[in-house]
Jmol script that loads the backbone (N, CA, C; Angstrom):
load data "model"
ATOM      1  N   UNK A   1       0.722  -1.190   0.150  1.00  0.00           N
ATOM      2  CA  UNK A   1      -0.121  -0.095  -0.079  1.00  0.00           C
ATOM      3  C   UNK A   1       0.775   1.230   0.126  1.00  0.00           C
ATOM      4  N   UNK A   2       1.926   1.056   0.485  1.00  0.00           N
ATOM      5  CA  UNK A   2       2.795   2.364   0.365  1.00  0.00           C
ATOM      6  C   UNK A   2       3.307   2.774  -0.951  1.00  0.00           C
ATOM      7  N   UNK A   3       3.444   1.849  -2.098  1.00  0.00           N
ATOM      8  CA  UNK A   3       3.636   2.341  -3.226  1.00  0.00           C
ATOM      9  C   UNK A   3       2.411   3.267  -3.958  1.00  0.00           C
ATOM     10  N   UNK A   4       1.241   2.677  -3.932  1.00  0.00           N
ATOM     11  CA  UNK A   4       0.118   3.338  -4.087  1.00  0.00           C
ATOM     12  C   UNK A   4      -0.114   4.726  -3.259  1.00  0.00           C
ATOM     13  N   UNK A   5       0.287   4.705  -1.971  1.00  0.00           N
ATOM     14  CA  UNK A   5       0.443   5.846  -1.486  1.00  0.00           C
ATOM     15  C   UNK A   5       1.255   7.005  -2.101  1.00  0.00           C
ATOM     16  N   UNK A   6       2.462   6.642  -2.392  1.00  0.00           N
ATOM     17  CA  UNK A   6       3.616   7.486  -2.814  1.00  0.00           C
ATOM     18  C   UNK A   6       3.116   7.847  -4.131  1.00  0.00           C
ATOM     19  N   UNK A   7       2.546   6.852  -5.006  1.00  0.00           N
ATOM     20  CA  UNK A   7       2.064   7.499  -6.312  1.00  0.00           C
ATOM     21  C   UNK A   7       1.007   8.582  -6.331  1.00  0.00           C
ATOM     22  N   UNK A   8      -0.004   8.259  -4.996  1.00  0.00           N
ATOM     23  CA  UNK A   8      -0.893   9.406  -4.935  1.00  0.00           C
ATOM     24  C   UNK A   8      -0.228  10.743  -4.518  1.00  0.00           C
ATOM     25  N   UNK A   9       0.786  10.619  -3.861  1.00  0.00           N
ATOM     26  CA  UNK A   9       1.459  11.732  -3.409  1.00  0.00           C
ATOM     27  C   UNK A   9       2.049  12.437  -4.512  1.00  0.00           C
ATOM     28  N   UNK A  10       2.797  11.609  -5.443  1.00  0.00           N
ATOM     29  CA  UNK A  10       3.451  12.263  -6.428  1.00  0.00           C
ATOM     30  C   UNK A  10       2.285  13.048  -7.454  1.00  0.00           C
ATOM     31  N   UNK A  11       1.097  12.266  -7.825  1.00  0.00           N
ATOM     32  CA  UNK A  11       0.159  12.912  -8.378  1.00  0.00           C
ATOM     33  C   UNK A  11      -0.684  14.156  -7.835  1.00  0.00           C
ATOM     34  N   UNK A  12      -0.480  14.002  -6.485  1.00  0.00           N
ATOM     35  CA  UNK A  12      -1.044  15.275  -5.680  1.00  0.00           C
ATOM     36  C   UNK A  12      -0.217  16.532  -5.863  1.00  0.00           C
ATOM     37  N   UNK A  13       1.002  16.124  -5.821  1.00  0.00           N
ATOM     38  CA  UNK A  13       1.920  17.386  -6.211  1.00  0.00           C
ATOM     39  C   UNK A  13       1.772  17.890  -7.412  1.00  0.00           C
ATOM     40  N   UNK A  14       2.068  16.984  -8.620  1.00  0.00           N
ATOM     41  CA  UNK A  14       1.815  17.297  -9.972  1.00  0.00           C
ATOM     42  C   UNK A  14       0.490  18.185 -10.227  1.00  0.00           C
ATOM     43  N   UNK A  15      -0.543  17.885  -9.438  1.00  0.00           N
ATOM     44  CA  UNK A  15      -1.668  18.667  -9.453  1.00  0.00           C
ATOM     45  C   UNK A  15      -1.261  20.122  -8.906  1.00  0.00           C
ATOM     46  N   UNK A  16      -0.710  20.110  -7.968  1.00  0.00           N
ATOM     47  CA  UNK A  16      -0.459  21.399  -7.298  1.00  0.00           C
ATOM     48  C   UNK A  16       0.497  22.289  -8.524  1.00  0.00           C
ATOM     49  N   UNK A  17       1.196  21.376  -8.940  1.00  0.00           N
ATOM     50  CA  UNK A  17       2.231  21.988 -10.037  1.00  0.00           C
ATOM     51  C   UNK A  17       1.313  22.573 -11.250  1.00  0.00           C
ATOM     52  N   UNK A  18       0.410  21.964 -11.690  1.00  0.00           N
ATOM     53  CA  UNK A  18      -0.491  22.337 -12.648  1.00  0.00           C
ATOM     54  C   UNK A  18      -1.273  23.450 -12.189  1.00  0.00           C
ATOM     55  N   UNK A  19      -1.541  23.654 -10.992  1.00  0.00           N
ATOM     56  CA  UNK A  19      -2.507  24.602 -10.646  1.00  0.00           C
ATOM     57  C   UNK A  19      -1.792  25.885 -10.639  1.00  0.00           C
ATOM     58  N   UNK A  20      -0.486  25.789  -9.779  1.00  0.00           N
ATOM     59  CA  UNK A  20       0.349  27.088  -9.881  1.00  0.00           C
ATOM     60  C   UNK A  20       0.848  27.445 -11.150  1.00  0.00           C
ATOM     61  N   UNK A  21       1.228  26.401 -12.159  1.00  0.00           N
ATOM     62  CA  UNK A  21       1.353  26.855 -13.226  1.00  0.00           C
ATOM     63  C   UNK A  21       0.615  27.848 -14.213  1.00  0.00           C
ATOM     64  N   UNK A  22      -0.759  27.208 -13.907  1.00  0.00           N
ATOM     65  CA  UNK A  22      -1.694  28.100 -14.852  1.00  0.00           C
ATOM     66  C   UNK A  22      -2.059  29.712 -13.708  1.00  0.00           C
ATOM     67  N   UNK A  23      -1.807  29.297 -12.844  1.00  0.00           N
ATOM     68  CA  UNK A  23      -1.925  30.848 -11.949  1.00  0.00           C
ATOM     69  C   UNK A  23      -0.707  31.773 -12.414  1.00  0.00           C
ATOM     70  N   UNK A  24       0.241  31.288 -12.659  1.00  0.00           N
ATOM     71  CA  UNK A  24       1.373  32.097 -13.154  1.00  0.00           C
ATOM     72  C   UNK A  24       1.225  32.551 -14.667  1.00  0.00           C
ATOM     73  N   UNK A  25       0.776  31.598 -15.500  1.00  0.00           N
ATOM     74  CA  UNK A  25       0.483  31.869 -16.830  1.00  0.00           C
ATOM     75  C   UNK A  25      -0.423  33.121 -16.617  1.00  0.00           C
ATOM     76  N   UNK A  26      -1.430  32.869 -16.012  1.00  0.00           N
ATOM     77  CA  UNK A  26      -2.731  34.106 -15.770  1.00  0.00           C
ATOM     78  C   UNK A  26      -2.028  35.387 -15.267  1.00  0.00           C
ATOM     79  N   UNK A  27      -1.167  35.335 -14.395  1.00  0.00           N
ATOM     80  CA  UNK A  27      -0.524  36.629 -13.754  1.00  0.00           C
ATOM     81  C   UNK A  27       0.454  37.158 -15.014  1.00  0.00           C
ATOM     82  N   UNK A  28       1.071  36.544 -15.613  1.00  0.00           N
ATOM     83  CA  UNK A  28       1.861  36.925 -16.529  1.00  0.00           C
ATOM     84  C   UNK A  28       0.941  37.768 -17.666  1.00  0.00           C
ATOM     85  N   UNK A  29      -0.028  37.423 -18.116  1.00  0.00           N
ATOM     86  CA  UNK A  29      -0.863  38.120 -18.915  1.00  0.00           C
ATOM     87  C   UNK A  29      -0.735  37.261 -20.225  1.00  0.00           C
ATOM     88  N   UNK A  30      -0.405  35.998 -20.407  1.00  0.00           N
ATOM     89  CA  UNK A  30      -0.145  35.481 -21.194  1.00  0.00           C
ATOM     90  C   UNK A  30      -1.628  35.496 -22.107  1.00  0.00           C
ATOM     91  N   UNK A  31      -1.835  35.359 -23.541  1.00  0.00           N
ATOM     92  CA  UNK A  31      -2.647  35.106 -24.430  1.00  0.00           C
ATOM     93  C   UNK A  31      -3.646  33.991 -24.027  1.00  0.00           C
ATOM     94  N   UNK A  32      -2.930  33.121 -23.596  1.00  0.00           N
ATOM     95  CA  UNK A  32      -3.656  31.642 -23.108  1.00  0.00           C
ATOM     96  C   UNK A  32      -4.175  31.940 -21.656  1.00  0.00           C
ATOM     97  N   UNK A  33      -5.452  32.175 -21.371  1.00  0.00           N
ATOM     98  CA  UNK A  33      -5.859  32.341 -19.859  1.00  0.00           C
ATOM     99  C   UNK A  33      -5.204  31.559 -18.737  1.00  0.00           C
ATOM    100  N   UNK A  34      -4.956  30.073 -19.151  1.00  0.00           N
ATOM    101  CA  UNK A  34      -4.335  29.178 -18.231  1.00  0.00           C
ATOM    102  C   UNK A  34      -5.606  28.431 -17.276  1.00  0.00           C
ATOM    103  N   UNK A  35      -6.903  28.863 -17.902  1.00  0.00           N
ATOM    104  CA  UNK A  35      -8.101  28.399 -17.255  1.00  0.00           C
ATOM    105  C   UNK A  35      -8.080  26.781 -17.387  1.00  0.00           C
ATOM    106  N   UNK A  36      -7.873  26.064 -18.416  1.00  0.00           N
ATOM    107  CA  UNK A  36      -7.833  24.775 -18.200  1.00  0.00           C
ATOM    108  C   UNK A  36      -6.698  24.126 -17.442  1.00  0.00           C
ATOM    109  N   UNK A  37      -5.696  24.572 -17.321  1.00  0.00           N
ATOM    110  CA  UNK A  37      -4.470  24.046 -16.704  1.00  0.00           C
ATOM    111  C   UNK A  37      -5.048  24.100 -15.029  1.00  0.00           C
ATOM    112  N   UNK A  38      -5.688  25.218 -14.569  1.00  0.00           N
ATOM    113  CA  UNK A  38      -6.124  25.427 -13.257  1.00  0.00           C
ATOM    114  C   UNK A  38      -6.868  24.343 -12.864  1.00  0.00           C
ATOM    115  N   UNK A  39      -7.910  24.067 -13.936  1.00  0.00           N
ATOM    116  CA  UNK A  39      -9.029  23.084 -13.516  1.00  0.00           C
ATOM    117  C   UNK A  39      -8.521  21.540 -13.400  1.00  0.00           C
ATOM    118  N   UNK A  40      -7.603  21.327 -14.336  1.00  0.00           N
ATOM    119  CA  UNK A  40      -6.983  20.182 -14.182  1.00  0.00           C
ATOM    120  C   UNK A  40      -6.325  19.982 -12.856  1.00  0.00           C
ATOM    121  N   UNK A  41      -5.707  20.735 -12.699  1.00  0.00           N
ATOM    122  CA  UNK A  41      -4.724  20.923 -11.476  1.00  0.00           C
ATOM    123  C   UNK A  41      -5.482  20.929  -9.956  1.00  0.00           C
ATOM    124  N   UNK A  42      -6.612  21.782 -10.200  1.00  0.00           N
ATOM    125  CA  UNK A  42      -7.406  21.581  -9.014  1.00  0.00           C
ATOM    126  C   UNK A  42      -8.491  20.283  -8.839  1.00  0.00           C
ATOM    127  N   UNK A  43      -8.765  19.586  -9.723  1.00  0.00           N
ATOM    128  CA  UNK A  43      -9.357  18.557  -9.995  1.00  0.00           C
ATOM    129  C   UNK A  43      -8.421  17.495  -9.392  1.00  0.00           C
ATOM    130  N   UNK A  44      -7.325  17.417  -9.831  1.00  0.00           N
ATOM    131  CA  UNK A  44      -6.358  16.334  -9.507  1.00  0.00           C
ATOM    132  C   UNK A  44      -6.068  16.456  -8.013  1.00  0.00           C
ATOM    133  N   UNK A  45      -5.927  17.607  -7.621  1.00  0.00           N
ATOM    134  CA  UNK A  45      -5.825  17.748  -5.993  1.00  0.00           C
ATOM    135  C   UNK A  45      -6.634  17.263  -5.288  1.00  0.00           C
ATOM    136  N   UNK A  46      -8.134  17.707  -5.483  1.00  0.00           N
ATOM    137  CA  UNK A  46      -8.925  17.077  -4.721  1.00  0.00           C
ATOM    138  C   UNK A  46      -9.261  15.581  -4.947  1.00  0.00           C
ATOM    139  N   UNK A  47      -9.253  15.127  -6.101  1.00  0.00           N
ATOM    140  CA  UNK A  47      -9.585  13.730  -6.043  1.00  0.00           C
ATOM    141  C   UNK A  47      -8.361  12.816  -5.588  1.00  0.00           C
ATOM    142  N   UNK A  48      -6.994  13.253  -5.596  1.00  0.00           N
ATOM    143  CA  UNK A  48      -5.886  12.681  -4.952  1.00  0.00           C
ATOM    144  C   UNK A  48      -5.971  12.879  -3.478  1.00  0.00           C
ATOM    145  N   UNK A  49      -6.186  13.946  -3.113  1.00  0.00           N
ATOM    146  CA  UNK A  49      -6.176  14.339  -1.559  1.00  0.00           C
ATOM    147  C   UNK A  49      -7.460  13.530  -1.099  1.00  0.00           C
ATOM    148  N   UNK A  50      -8.299  13.277  -1.495  1.00  0.00           N
ATOM    149  CA  UNK A  50      -9.589  12.289  -0.922  1.00  0.00           C
ATOM    150  C   UNK A  50      -9.179  10.903  -0.618  1.00  0.00           C
ATOM    151  N   UNK A  51      -8.195  10.542  -2.041  1.00  0.00           N
ATOM    152  CA  UNK A  51      -7.867   9.288  -1.781  1.00  0.00           C
ATOM    153  C   UNK A  51      -6.611   8.928  -0.659  1.00  0.00           C
ATOM    154  N   UNK A  52      -5.881  10.162  -0.738  1.00  0.00           N
ATOM    155  CA  UNK A  52      -4.988  10.076   0.504  1.00  0.00           C
ATOM    156  C   UNK A  52      -5.423  10.023   1.747  1.00  0.00           C
ATOM    157  N   UNK A  53      -6.304  11.053   1.912  1.00  0.00           N
ATOM    158  CA  UNK A  53      -6.982  11.125   3.163  1.00  0.00           C
ATOM    159  C   UNK A  53      -7.849   9.598   3.583  1.00  0.00           C
ATOM    160  N   UNK A  54      -8.128   8.792   2.602  1.00  0.00           N
ATOM    161  CA  UNK A  54      -8.901   7.607   3.108  1.00  0.00           C
ATOM    162  C   UNK A  54      -7.963   6.709   3.208  1.00  0.00           C
ATOM    163  N   UNK A  55      -6.774   6.661   2.487  1.00  0.00           N
ATOM    164  CA  UNK A  55      -5.575   5.789   2.708  1.00  0.00           C
ATOM    165  C   UNK A  55      -5.221   5.795   4.393  1.00  0.00           C
ATOM    166  N   UNK A  56      -5.088   7.320   4.361  1.00  0.00           N
ATOM    167  CA  UNK A  56      -4.393   7.424   5.682  1.00  0.00           C
ATOM    168  C   UNK A  56      -5.527   7.152   7.067  1.00  0.00           C
ATOM    169  N   UNK A  57      -6.569   7.519   6.780  1.00  0.00           N
ATOM    170  CA  UNK A  57      -7.729   7.449   7.972  1.00  0.00           C
ATOM    171  C   UNK A  57      -8.088   5.762   8.251  1.00  0.00           C
ATOM    172  N   UNK A  58      -7.979   5.169   6.908  1.00  0.00           N
ATOM    173  CA  UNK A  58      -7.843   3.705   7.157  1.00  0.00           C
ATOM    174  C   UNK A  58      -6.858   2.795   7.988  1.00  0.00           C
ATOM    175  N   UNK A  59      -5.700   3.739   8.357  1.00  0.00           N
ATOM    176  CA  UNK A  59      -4.786   3.178   8.848  1.00  0.00           C
ATOM    177  C   UNK A  59      -3.689   2.346   8.074  1.00  0.00           C
ATOM    178  N   UNK A  60      -3.739   2.401   6.631  1.00  0.00           N
ATOM    179  CA  UNK A  60      -2.981   1.621   5.927  1.00  0.00           C
ATOM    180  C   UNK A  60      -1.402   2.199   5.691  1.00  0.00           C
ATOM    181  N   UNK A  61      -1.344   3.203   6.027  1.00  0.00           N
ATOM    182  CA  UNK A  61      -0.095   3.892   6.227  1.00  0.00           C
ATOM    183  C   UNK A  61       0.401   4.507   7.458  1.00  0.00           C
ATOM    184  N   UNK A  62       1.881   4.510   7.904  1.00  0.00           N
ATOM    185  CA  UNK A  62       2.037   4.835   9.234  1.00  0.00           C
ATOM    186  C   UNK A  62       1.466   6.217   9.517  1.00  0.00           C
ATOM    187  N   UNK A  63       1.555   6.380  10.983  1.00  0.00           N
ATOM    188  CA  UNK A  63       1.070   7.554  11.195  1.00  0.00           C
ATOM    189  C   UNK A  63      -0.711   7.764  11.456  1.00  0.00           C
ATOM    190  N   UNK A  64      -0.914   8.750  12.551  1.00  0.00           N
ATOM    191  CA  UNK A  64      -2.031   8.862  12.647  1.00  0.00           C
ATOM    192  C   UNK A  64      -2.709  10.218  11.917  1.00  0.00           C
ATOM    193  N   UNK A  65      -4.201   9.927  11.259  1.00  0.00           N
ATOM    194  CA  UNK A  65      -4.657  11.039  10.053  1.00  0.00           C
ATOM    195  C   UNK A  65      -5.336  12.072  11.072  1.00  0.00           C
ATOM    196  N   UNK A  66      -4.787  13.495  10.700  1.00  0.00           N
ATOM    197  CA  UNK A  66      -5.168  14.679  11.541  1.00  0.00           C
ATOM    198  C   UNK A  66      -6.404  14.952  10.683  1.00  0.00           C
ATOM    199  N   UNK A  67      -7.629  14.546  11.308  1.00  0.00           N
ATOM    200  CA  UNK A  67      -8.958  14.664  10.702  1.00  0.00           C
ATOM    201  C   UNK A  67      -9.263  16.463  10.306  1.00  0.00           C
ATOM    202  N   UNK A  68      -8.762  16.876  11.413  1.00  0.00           N
ATOM    203  CA  UNK A  68      -9.262  18.598  11.286  1.00  0.00           C
ATOM    204  C   UNK A  68      -8.459  18.980  10.232  1.00  0.00           C
ATOM    205  N   UNK A  69      -7.574  18.831  10.135  1.00  0.00           N
ATOM    206  CA  UNK A  69      -6.588  19.322   8.894  1.00  0.00           C
ATOM    207  C   UNK A  69      -6.926  19.022   7.568  1.00  0.00           C
ATOM    208  N   UNK A  70      -7.567  17.517   7.424  1.00  0.00           N
ATOM    209  CA  UNK A  70      -7.930  17.011   6.413  1.00  0.00           C
ATOM    210  C   UNK A  70      -9.100  17.799   5.895  1.00  0.00           C
ATOM    211  N   UNK A  71     -10.071  18.025   6.904  1.00  0.00           N
ATOM    212  CA  UNK A  71     -11.226  18.821   6.626  1.00  0.00           C
ATOM    213  C   UNK A  71     -11.270  20.255   6.150  1.00  0.00           C
ATOM    214  N   UNK A  72     -10.339  20.951   6.906  1.00  0.00           N
ATOM    215  CA  UNK A  72      -9.954  22.453   6.567  1.00  0.00           C
ATOM    216  C   UNK A  72      -9.428  22.293   5.277  1.00  0.00           C
ATOM    217  N   UNK A  73      -8.271  21.390   4.885  1.00  0.00           N
ATOM    218  CA  UNK A  73      -7.859  21.298   3.431  1.00  0.00           C
ATOM    219  C   UNK A  73      -8.669  21.039   2.479  1.00  0.00           C
ATOM    220  N   UNK A  74      -9.829  19.837   2.666  1.00  0.00           N
ATOM    221  CA  UNK A  74     -10.823  19.675   1.623  1.00  0.00           C
ATOM    222  C   UNK A  74     -11.715  21.020   1.281  1.00  0.00           C
ATOM    223  N   UNK A  75     -11.935  21.735   2.326  1.00  0.00           N
ATOM    224  CA  UNK A  75     -13.018  22.851   1.947  1.00  0.00           C
ATOM    225  C   UNK A  75     -12.385  23.683   1.128  1.00  0.00           C
ATOM    226  N   UNK A  76     -11.273  24.082   1.540  1.00  0.00           N
ATOM    227  CA  UNK A  76     -10.315  25.185   0.735  1.00  0.00           C
ATOM    228  C   UNK A  76     -10.018  24.693  -0.613  1.00  0.00           C
ATOM    229  N   UNK A  77     -10.117  23.093  -0.992  1.00  0.00           N
ATOM    230  CA  UNK A  77      -9.541  22.808  -2.182  1.00  0.00           C
ATOM    231  C   UNK A  77     -11.069  22.675  -2.843  1.00  0.00           C
ATOM    232  N   UNK A  78     -12.150  22.638  -2.217  1.00  0.00           N
ATOM    233  CA  UNK A  78     -13.192  22.634  -2.921  1.00  0.00           C
ATOM    234  C   UNK A  78     -13.629  24.067  -3.519  1.00  0.00           C
ATOM    235  N   UNK A  79     -13.203  24.987  -2.739  1.00  0.00           N
ATOM    236  CA  UNK A  79     -13.189  26.580  -3.095  1.00  0.00           C
ATOM    237  C   UNK A  79     -12.336  26.833  -4.364  1.00  0.00           C
ATOM    238  N   UNK A  80     -11.126  26.160  -4.199  1.00  0.00           N
ATOM    239  CA  UNK A  80     -10.234  26.386  -5.231  1.00  0.00           C
ATOM    240  C   UNK A  80     -10.862  25.455  -6.481  1.00  0.00           C
ATOM    241  N   UNK A  81     -11.349  24.466  -6.470  1.00  0.00           N
ATOM    242  CA  UNK A  81     -12.029  23.931  -7.497  1.00  0.00           C
ATOM    243  C   UNK A  81     -13.287  24.575  -8.369  1.00  0.00           C
ATOM    244  N   UNK A  82     -13.750  25.398  -7.486  1.00  0.00           N
ATOM    245  CA  UNK A  82     -15.124  25.747  -7.797  1.00  0.00           C
ATOM    246  C   UNK A  82     -14.794  27.372  -8.624  1.00  0.00           C
ATOM    247  N   UNK A  83     -13.680  27.972  -7.958  1.00  0.00           N
ATOM    248  CA  UNK A  83     -13.257  29.045  -8.627  1.00  0.00           C
ATOM    249  C   UNK A  83     -12.572  28.853 -10.025  1.00  0.00           C
ATOM    250  N   UNK A  84     -11.525  27.748  -9.946  1.00  0.00           N
ATOM    251  CA  UNK A  84     -10.931  27.246 -11.026  1.00  0.00           C
ATOM    252  C   UNK A  84     -11.962  26.795 -12.253  1.00  0.00           C
ATOM    253  N   UNK A  85     -12.937  26.440 -11.987  1.00  0.00           N
ATOM    254  CA  UNK A  85     -14.183  25.804 -12.911  1.00  0.00           C
ATOM    255  C   UNK A  85     -14.756  27.275 -13.345  1.00  0.00           C
ATOM    256  N   UNK A  86     -14.857  28.088 -12.549  1.00  0.00           N
ATOM    257  CA  UNK A  86     -15.638  29.419 -12.839  1.00  0.00           C
ATOM    258  C   UNK A  86     -14.725  30.317 -14.081  1.00  0.00           C
ATOM    259  N   UNK A  87     -13.570  30.079 -13.413  1.00  0.00           N
ATOM    260  CA  UNK A  87     -12.274  30.727 -14.392  1.00  0.00           C
ATOM    261  C   UNK A  87     -11.999  30.216 -15.803  1.00  0.00           C
ATOM    262  N   UNK A  88     -12.276  29.059 -15.730  1.00  0.00           N
ATOM    263  CA  UNK A  88     -12.264  28.240 -16.872  1.00  0.00           C
ATOM    264  C   UNK A  88     -13.645  28.452 -17.900  1.00  0.00           C
ATOM    265  N   UNK A  89     -14.650  28.617 -17.219  1.00  0.00           N
ATOM    266  CA  UNK A  89     -15.772  28.478 -18.154  1.00  0.00           C
ATOM    267  C   UNK A  89     -15.912  29.675 -18.382  1.00  0.00           C
ATOM    268  N   UNK A  90     -15.579  31.056 -17.739  1.00  0.00           N
ATOM    269  CA  UNK A  90     -15.637  32.490 -18.185  1.00  0.00           C
ATOM    270  C   UNK A  90     -14.669  33.362 -17.924  1.00  0.00           C
ATOM    271  N   UNK A  91     -13.461  33.283 -18.998  1.00  0.00           N
ATOM    272  CA  UNK A  91     -12.099  33.625 -19.014  1.00  0.00           C
ATOM    273  C   UNK A  91     -12.216  35.183 -18.523  1.00  0.00           C
ATOM    274  N   UNK A  92     -13.284  35.691 -19.033  1.00  0.00           N
ATOM    275  CA  UNK A  92     -13.603  37.222 -18.965  1.00  0.00           C
ATOM    276  C   UNK A  92     -14.106  37.623 -17.554  1.00  0.00           C
ATOM    277  N   UNK A  93     -14.182  36.460 -16.608  1.00  0.00           N
ATOM    278  CA  UNK A  93     -14.559  36.905 -15.332  1.00  0.00           C
ATOM    279  C   UNK A  93     -13.896  37.844 -14.690  1.00  0.00           C
ATOM    280  N   UNK A  94     -14.186  38.572 -13.401  1.00  0.00           N
ATOM    281  CA  UNK A  94     -13.654  39.874 -12.810  1.00  0.00           C
ATOM    282  C   UNK A  94     -11.969  39.403 -12.424  1.00  0.00           C
ATOM    283  N   UNK A  95     -11.310  40.260 -12.131  1.00  0.00           N
ATOM    284  CA  UNK A  95      -9.995  39.492 -11.300  1.00  0.00           C
ATOM    285  C   UNK A  95     -10.129  39.245  -9.978  1.00  0.00           C
ATOM    286  N   UNK A  96     -11.249  39.709  -9.216  1.00  0.00           N
ATOM    287  CA  UNK A  96     -11.494  39.244  -7.963  1.00  0.00           C
ATOM    288  C   UNK A  96     -11.715  37.616  -7.894  1.00  0.00           C
ATOM    289  N   UNK A  97     -11.950  37.336  -8.593  1.00  0.00           N
ATOM    290  CA  UNK A  97     -12.388  35.666  -8.632  1.00  0.00           C
ATOM    291  C   UNK A  97     -11.022  35.055  -8.825  1.00  0.00           C
ATOM    292  N   UNK A  98     -10.452  35.766  -9.741  1.00  0.00           N
ATOM    293  CA  UNK A  98      -9.049  34.833  -9.857  1.00  0.00           C
ATOM    294  C   UNK A  98      -7.979  35.374  -8.822  1.00  0.00           C
ATOM    295  N   UNK A  99      -8.588  36.274  -8.166  1.00  0.00           N
ATOM    296  CA  UNK A  99      -7.338  36.948  -6.882  1.00  0.00           C
ATOM    297  C   UNK A  99      -7.737  35.744  -5.971  1.00  0.00           C
ATOM    298  N   UNK A 100      -9.240  35.555  -5.710  1.00  0.00           N
ATOM    299  CA  UNK A 100      -9.672  34.466  -4.601  1.00  0.00           C
ATOM    300  C   UNK A 100      -9.021  33.009  -4.876  1.00  0.00           C
ATOM    301  N   UNK A 101      -9.072  32.746  -6.179  1.00  0.00           N
ATOM    302  CA  UNK A 101      -8.475  31.619  -6.668  1.00  0.00           C
ATOM    303  C   UNK A 101      -6.598  31.369  -6.045  1.00  0.00           C
ATOM    304  N   UNK A 102      -6.161  32.547  -6.278  1.00  0.00           N
ATOM    305  CA  UNK A 102      -4.730  32.491  -6.042  1.00  0.00           C
ATOM    306  C   UNK A 102      -4.670  32.517  -4.581  1.00  0.00           C
ATOM    307  N   UNK A 103      -5.432  33.136  -4.021  1.00  0.00           N
ATOM    308  CA  UNK A 103      -5.387  33.426  -2.347  1.00  0.00           C
ATOM    309  C   UNK A 103      -5.703  32.361  -1.532  1.00  0.00           C
ATOM    310  N   UNK A 104      -6.690  31.528  -2.189  1.00  0.00           N
ATOM    311  CA  UNK A 104      -7.198  30.031  -1.725  1.00  0.00           C
ATOM    312  C   UNK A 104      -6.184  28.914  -1.891  1.00  0.00           C
ATOM    313  N   UNK A 105      -5.433  29.129  -3.291  1.00  0.00           N
ATOM    314  CA  UNK A 105      -4.365  28.281  -3.585  1.00  0.00           C
ATOM    315  C   UNK A 105      -3.353  28.092  -2.281  1.00  0.00           C
ATOM    316  N   UNK A 106      -2.771  29.489  -2.231  1.00  0.00           N
ATOM    317  CA  UNK A 106      -1.886  29.857  -1.415  1.00  0.00           C
ATOM    318  C   UNK A 106      -2.046  29.519   0.200  1.00  0.00           C
ATOM    319  N   UNK A 107      -3.194  29.517   0.514  1.00  0.00           N
ATOM    320  CA  UNK A 107      -3.818  29.082   1.884  1.00  0.00           C
ATOM    321  C   UNK A 107      -3.523  27.569   1.912  1.00  0.00           C
ATOM    322  N   UNK A 108      -3.936  27.006   0.948  1.00  0.00           N
ATOM    323  CA  UNK A 108      -3.988  25.545   1.176  1.00  0.00           C
ATOM    324  C   UNK A 108      -2.757  24.984   0.936  1.00  0.00           C
ATOM    325  N   UNK A 109      -1.614  25.594   0.524  1.00  0.00           N
ATOM    326  CA  UNK A 109      -0.151  25.431   0.532  1.00  0.00           C
ATOM    327  C   UNK A 109       0.203  25.672   1.821  1.00  0.00           C
ATOM    328  N   UNK A 110      -0.087  26.909   2.726  1.00  0.00           N
ATOM    329  CA  UNK A 110       0.214  27.240   3.817  1.00  0.00           C
ATOM    330  C   UNK A 110      -0.120  26.261   4.903  1.00  0.00           C
ATOM    331  N   UNK A 111      -1.320  25.805   4.563  1.00  0.00           N
ATOM    332  CA  UNK A 111      -2.065  24.798   5.749  1.00  0.00           C
ATOM    333  C   UNK A 111      -1.223  23.531   5.486  1.00  0.00           C
ATOM    334  N   UNK A 112      -0.981  22.849   4.298  1.00  0.00           N
ATOM    335  CA  UNK A 112      -0.133  21.831   4.126  1.00  0.00           C
ATOM    336  C   UNK A 112       1.190  21.736   4.862  1.00  0.00           C
ATOM    337  N   UNK A 113       1.598  22.845   4.436  1.00  0.00           N
ATOM    338  CA  UNK A 113       3.499  23.181   5.076  1.00  0.00           C
ATOM    339  C   UNK A 113       3.775  23.246   6.359  1.00  0.00           C
ATOM    340  N   UNK A 114       2.631  24.247   7.123  1.00  0.00           N
ATOM    341  CA  UNK A 114       2.738  24.463   8.460  1.00  0.00           C
ATOM    342  C   UNK A 114       1.920  23.933   9.555  1.00  0.00           C
ATOM    343  N   UNK A 115       0.917  23.431   9.076  1.00  0.00           N
ATOM    344  CA  UNK A 115      -0.075  22.497  10.014  1.00  0.00           C
ATOM    345  C   UNK A 115       0.554  21.359  10.319  1.00  0.00           C
ATOM    346  N   UNK A 116       1.246  21.048  11.790  1.00  0.00           N
ATOM    347  CA  UNK A 116       1.577  19.673  11.879  1.00  0.00           C
ATOM    348  C   UNK A 116       0.822  18.721  12.127  1.00  0.00           C
TER     349      UNK A 116
END
end "model"
wireframe off; spacefill off
backbone 0.3
color backbone group
């Protein structure tokens, strides 16, 4: 099960890379708005995050799952997914939606890195 868990972690990190790269593409003002990249990254984050949480909660990998952290991260990840979907469907949407997406993404990264 460790191999599956590690593959899910790699996929989760690649989803974050997609999400952040889409944000950077949009920030630098590229003609391609990066909405599809952000949507794929956010989707990968939610799906692999749920799988990782399920494996950890079932006790199939070492350590105990922090359910409070999982719940908070899932809530923020769903907000990111919804905002990425809005940004993809309506590229002309106001900058506030994109700024919210960026802030929520950075918040999720900070929670993952700093919450023990």
